[in-house]
C-alpha angles and dihedrals in degrees: 000000000000091000090049092049091049091052092050090049092051091051091050090050090051091050091049090048092052090048090051091049091048092049090049091052091048090050090050091049091049091048089052091054097081129142090252092054092046093051090048089051092050092049090050091052093048090047091054091048094050095041090237098130105106115235096010105077110004093153092054092059091048091049092051090049092049092049091050092050092047092048092049093049091048091050098046104032107028101036098077128060091212088069088075084084093062095092089062089074096064088038090058090053090050092050090049092052097041106036108006092215102162096200095056093041090054093046095047092045091054090050090049094049094050098074091039091057090049093049089047088059090047093053090048090050090052090050091054089067087072095046135055124275094256094046089045092055090049091051091049092053093044099049091035087063094041093097094055092045093050092049090047094051092050091047090049090050089053091051095249095137095159091055089053093052095046096045093051091046090049091051090056093047093046094051095045098044112019103031096039091041093052090047092052092044098048094040091050092051094049095043096036094138093064138033115254116227135194138185109280095197094069092042092052093050092049091048089053091051091049090052089050089053090051089052090052090053097042099058097056090047092049090046089052098047096042091050091224098134117137090215110028112233093005108061093059092053093044091050090049093052093046092048090048091056090049091049091051090051090049092050091049089051089049091054091049090048091050098043102034106016131058097347093161089072090065099050106125115244090230090063091055090049091049092050092051091044096051092085092065116063109230097161095283134275104269094186092059091051096053116137126213115265094209132030127257095258091046089053091052092048093049090048089055093047095048093045092051093049092047089051091055094049092044090066091058091045093053094045092050100045097092093043091049091050091053097044095044094038090230122138116254088231091061092048092048098042101037114018102039096047093047089057094041093048095052091109094049091044094054097041095045092053092044094052092044091053088052089053092249095128095157090065091047090051091048091052097047104034092030091057091048090050092049094049093047098042100032112013098052096042090044091055090049090054092044089050089050089055092046092047093247118140094232109163141169095252099113091170127255100279095050095043092050090050091053093046094052091046093053091049093049094048092046090056091050092051099046095087096052092229135098140194138172093269092060089049091050091051092052092049091050090049089054090052089054090051091048092050090049093055091045090063094035117100114200107225094190100052092100095041095052096049117099121212113237 
């Protein structure tokens, strides 16, 4: 009996010992389950999924990077049929180096710049998904005018002051008449059963800024043609530089007023209608729920790439302008005012028509009139200041014919915008006005093109 009792006691001690060991292990496991350990475990899992753990999966990170680059190239380069013109850029460089035929170099360079300008607008549009509506509109106008500004700076560096003046003037005329006219016309045809409306407050402010720019161009021209300068040959240039600084200050105040001031005045009417219409389910507004196709950093990288490539081709465009004018027997004024802006405004042209067909006329108006305002109040004064720094006598005397053309254009567009409505007939009238302007510059010979050029 004693032996039996001793055996039962030993078994009970073993069971208690195993239970104690098990409880100790459970306590250790529970002590290991802390928030710090759990967060470390989650970070390790995410690191393994993203391939970010150094030394474990280096090939996985490279594969993800390669896939991202390939997807971005496919989205930006191979998603638009207009990009089929991109090879004409390198072809223009080859023709310049092999033959030196200015006419073909100019033509091929223009074809090569056209898809780049459009893709520049696309990258800017993708970047606006990560900014506000007002900042996005400013970015659209800025990078939409990047092509003209780059060409102008290279022409200014080469001493071709008259080409700078005419190309900037042509950009304003193209945006106000051709781009806005096509937007009104296409939007009116698509939305023919109703009248398209836009916010008059923004249109009135932009019209006022355009009239101020016309005033800045009129006084140097009047001073020149009336021969009333205090210091002949100097007062006109001094007045231009002073007026340019004032115009830059006015444009800066306009940006502050638009971004920080009374922003409610610039809310598009379509946004108010969408907000009031969200209560009723009509199948959803797919355009308002669009997502960006590329990331913010991809947009910035593509903006840098497109701007650099446009800068390279702009040198060949500027160098070949005079040769193309001689070989094609076309006035330089027509090339500068009509051909160059049409290529440079490809991004604005496409986006303005697209938004007008989607019944987003406020955005179309911001692209077309906003670009004209930026060129007139920022681009032209900026080139005057840059010429001042370079030692080039760039002034605001655009000559009588060009200044009168701009003044009449601003008055006509202001009358079309005063009602706050648009239709296809208004668009057709603006397009026909642009054809009259183009024909006028085709038969216009600039008598001061040789006098205003500076030898480098």
